[in-house]
N, C-alpha and C positions, 0 to 999 in steps of 0.2 A: 804646455805640459799635458800629456794624455792622462785620463783617469787611471788610477792604479789598478793593476790586474790582480793584485794579491788580496784585495778586500773580500772578506767573507760575507755571507748573508747577514750574520750577526753584526758585523762592522757597519754594513749599510743601514740596517735598521737602527742601530745606535746613532748613526750619523743623522738620519732623519729626525729622530727624537731630539738630538742635540740642537738641531736647527730651531726647534720650538723654545729653547731656553727654559727648561723645566724649573730652574730655581726662580726665575722671574715669575713664572706661572704660579708657583707656590705662594709668593708674596701677594700676587693679585687676588688669588682665591682667599687668602687670609683676610683681605679687606672686603670680601664679598659675603662669605657665609656668616660671620658674626653679625653683620648688619641685617641679615635675614632673620636671625634670632631676635634681634632688637626690634625689628619692624613687626614681627609676629607677637612680641611681648611673651615669648615662650619658645616652644619648639615648632618650627615651621613644618609643613608637610614634607615627608621624606622624598617623595617623587619630585616635588618642586625644587628641592635642594639639589638632587641629582641632576635634573635637567639644567639648572642654572650653572652648576659646576662643569658639566660636560660642555655646554654651550660656551661658557667663559673660557674653558681650557682651549677649545678649538679656536676661539677668537684671538686670545692672547698668543697662542702658538702661531697662528697665521701672521700676525703682525711681526713677530720675531723672525719668521722665515723671510718675509719681505725685507726686513732690516738686514738680515744676513746676506741676501742677494745683492742689495744695493751697496753694502759696505764691504763686499768681498775683497776689493782692492786694498783697503787699509787694514782689514782683518789679517791679511796675509803678511803684513809688515809688523804688526803689533805683537809683542811677546804674550800678552794676555789672551789674544784671540787667534793666534796663528794655528792652533790645533783644532779649530772648528772645521766642519765638514767641507765647506767650499774651498778654503785655502788648502786643504789636504786633497782636494779633488776626489772625494768619496762620492759626492753628488754633483751633478752638473747644474749650472744656473737655470737652465730651462726646466729640468726636473724639479728643482726647488721651487720655481715660480708656480708650476702646476700644483705642487703640493700645498703651497700657500693659498692658492685660490680654492682648492678643494676644502681646506680647513675653514676658510672664510664662509664658503657656501654651507657647509655642514653646521657651522655655528649659527648662521642666520636661520636655517631650517629648524634646528633644535629649539632656539629661543622663540621663534614665531609660533611653532606648534605646541610646545609644552610649557612655555613661560608666558610671555605676552609681547605684543608688537613694540611697546615702549622700550622694554629691555633690549629687544633686538636692535632697535634704532640706536640706542645708546652704545651698544656694543660695536656696531658698525662705525659709529662716529669716533669712538676711541681708537679703533683699528686704523681708520683713515688718517686721523690726526697724528698718530705715532709714525705712520709711514710717510705721509706727505708733509706734515708740519714739522716733526722733529727730524726724522732721518734725512729727508731730501732737502728741506728748506733751512732748518736752523742749525743742525749739528756742526756743519763745516763752515758756518758763517759768523757766529756770534758767541760771546761768552755767556749770553743769556740762554744758550741752547737748552740746557737741562731745566732751567727755571720754567720756561714756557712749554718746552717739549714734554716736561714731566706731567702736564695736564692729562695726557692720555692714561697715565697710571692711576689717576684719581677716580676714573669712571666706575671701577668695580663697586665703590661705595654706593653710587647712584643705582647701579644695576641690581645689587643685592636688595636695596630698599624697594625699587619698583617691581622686582620679581614677586614680592609678597603683597605690596599694596596697590600696584598698578598705577601709581601716581608719584610725583615728586613732592618734596616738602623741604623745609629748612633743616630738618634733622640730618638727612644724608648730605646736604650741602655743607654742613659743619664738618662732617667726617671727610668729605671731599677736600675741604680746605686744610684739614690736618695733614692729609697725605701730600697735598701740594707744597706745604711749607716744610714737610719732612724730607722731601725728595732732594733739594739742594745740599743740605748737610750730608745726607747719606751718599750721594753721588760724588760730591766734591772730595770727600774723604778717600773714596776709591780712586778718583782721578788724580789726587795728590800722590797716591802711592804709585800710579802708573803714568805720571806726567811726562816722562821721557818718551813713552810710547805715543802719547797723543801729540807731543811736540814733533816727533819724527814724521807724522803723517799730516801735520798742519791742521789738526782739529783744535780749535781755540777754547778748550775747557778753561775755566777760570784759573786752576792751578798752573796752567801752562803760561799764561800771560801776566799773572800777578804773583808777588812774593807770598811765601807760605803764611806770613803773619796777616796779610790781607785776606787770604782764604779763611784763616782761622777766625778773623773778626766777622766775616760774612756768615760763617757757620754759626757763630754765637747769636747774631742778629736773627737769622731764620729760626734758630732753635727756640729763642724766647717767644717769637710770634707763634710758632707751632704749639708750644705748651699753653700759651694763653688761649689760642683757638680751641685746643682740646678741652679746656675747662668750660668753654661755652656750651658744650653739649648738655651739661647739667641743667642750666636754666632753660635752654631752648627745648630740650626733650623731656624735662621733668624726670630725670633718672632717679634711681634709688641712690643709696649711699655708697654702694660698691664702686661704681664707676668714678665718681670724683676723688675718692680716696686713692684708687689705683692711678688715675691720671696725675694726681699731685705727686705721688711717690715716684712714679716712673719719670715724670717730667723733671723732677728735682735731680734724679740720677743722670738723666740725659744732659741737663744743663751743666752739671758738674763735669761730666766728661768733655763736653764742648769747650768749656772754659779752660780745662786742663790742656786740651790740645792747642788752644790759642796761646796759652802761656808758654807751652813748650816750643811754639813756632817763632817766638820773638827772638830775633838776633841770630837765627840759624835757618838753613835750608836742608839740614841733614835729616833725612827721613827716619833714620834709626833713633834720633832724638824726638822728632815730632810724633812718630808712631800713629799715623792717620788711620791704620786699620783697626785700632782700638775703638775709635769712634764709629767706623763702618760697622763693625760687629755689634756694637752697642745700639746702633740705630735699628738693625734688624730685630734685636731682642725687644727694643722699645715698642716698635710697631706691632710686633706679634702679641706682646702681653697687653698692650692697650686695647687691641681689638678683641682679645680674649675677654677682657673686662667688659667690653661692649656686649658681648654675647651672654656673659654670666649675670650681668646686672638685673635683667628682667627675671631670670631664673631664680635668683637668690633674694630678691626684694619685692617681688610682686605679692 
């Protein structure tokens, strides 16, 4: 199928922006900037924040572009993704690849020159793992795809910390682990909603190969571990009282939602009963508010 001749300049620009998956970038930056505030124990230098955000945006956008290029065959068949730029032939695979490499190069230059080499290396590592580890190796081969593939999305916590301190410590590792255990419940809820899509293209997401109640049980297990790990930041980092209170309240609400979804999934596969998107939206809110608490803690308790 030839590229559409009716696409306007605005359509093409929107298509390139869409390839970077802006909503994913928003979540990644949400786990980067608050950690910078925490690492600085206050407000970090504005120029450093801007450079880290720009470099991180280019890096995450690059990884998403490469993912869209590699997955264009299944994206064209899936209801959730068939409106993306490559399935609609608004951008050619070659042009998208060039775009992805340009973004990766810009990200590396920005982070090297205006942040530090360690943050640049971590960013490149996350990009490579998402493309080669998750997209090319794990996604189409195992139900553990998102568990281990989700590691790439945990790196922003490390990058935010190293951008300010220039070194790693146990503090960002705890936050890295929070995102690691948050990713399966978040993604499995969405995959449960679109399990027919994944089944049609032979991507073995857990909700495709397991009954809904098994997915619900796994969501609960990972959610409990996530909340427990989130509370570790209090003793490990010696936070003020704001963070542990927020982590406890948010964790309790998340666990309640996870248990409710598990209860609704028992004895049925009807998605209108299970309502997995309730947990999906709750997971977005949980992560957002938890990392806001990370940023606010040193500002309100120092």
